[in-house]
N, C-alpha and C positions, 0 to 999 in steps of 0.2 A: 174702103172700110168705114162702113156707119157705127163707130162707137158711141154709145152714151156713155159720157160723163157725168155720176152721180154728185151731187155736189154734198159734201158732208153737212149734219146738222148738228152741232154741239147744243144748241141749247134746248132740243128734245130730250137728248141723252142726260143734259143737268136737270131737265125737270121731270124724269121719269125718276132718276135716282132718286132727287130729293121727296118726291112724291111716297116711296116707297119706305124712306126713312121717317116721313111724317107719320105713315100708317103703324110701321113697326114701333115706333116710341112715343104712341100716343098717351101713353100712360105718363110719361115724362113733358108735360103740356110746355114749359118752358124751350124743349128741343122742336118738340112739334110741332108747334103752330108758326115758328120762323120758317122752317122748311116745307111746310106745306105753303105758306104765303108764296116764298120763295119758287116753287114748282108752279105755282098757278101763273108769276111774272113769267117765268123762263119760256111756260107752256103756251102762255102768249103769245111772246115774242117770236117762238119757233113758228107757230101758226102762220102768223102774219109774214115771216119772212119767206119760208120754206114749204107752207101748207103740207106739214107732216102728220101723219096718224099718230105716231108716236108722240107727237107734243100735245096733241087732245090727248093721249093716253094720260101722259106727266102731269096736266092738268086736273082731269076728272080725279085720279089720284091724290093730287094736293088738295083740292076739295075735300075728297072722303077723309084726307087725314086732317083738318082744320076743324071739320065736324064735329071729329070723334075728341080729340083733343078738347075742344070748347064745350062737349057733353060732359068728359071727365073732370074740367074746371070749373062749370057752373057745378056740377057732383059734389066738389070738395069743399066750394064755399059754400054750398047751402049744406053741408054736415059740419063744417066750422062753425057757422052761426046758429044750428041748433042744438050745439053742444055747448056754444056758448052761454046760450039764453036758458037753456036748460041748469046751468051751473049757477045764472044768475038770482034766480029767486028761490 
């Protein structure tokens, strides 16, 4: 019997999960940025070790989450600066 034994790829599951967390928690940048960065790291490791498509998807979702959180953080900083400067004068 010729049976293929499929290796489990824990990195892809972790990357995919952290990527989803980083997108859904993008408003909370202090949670989203680390989760997105870790999704990118685990996705990269999973791609190198197992060449899995789920790792690639987790990495892409992590990148999207980091971009969303970064845009929200930049917006918050800009809003804070404009509010502080309008009260200054």
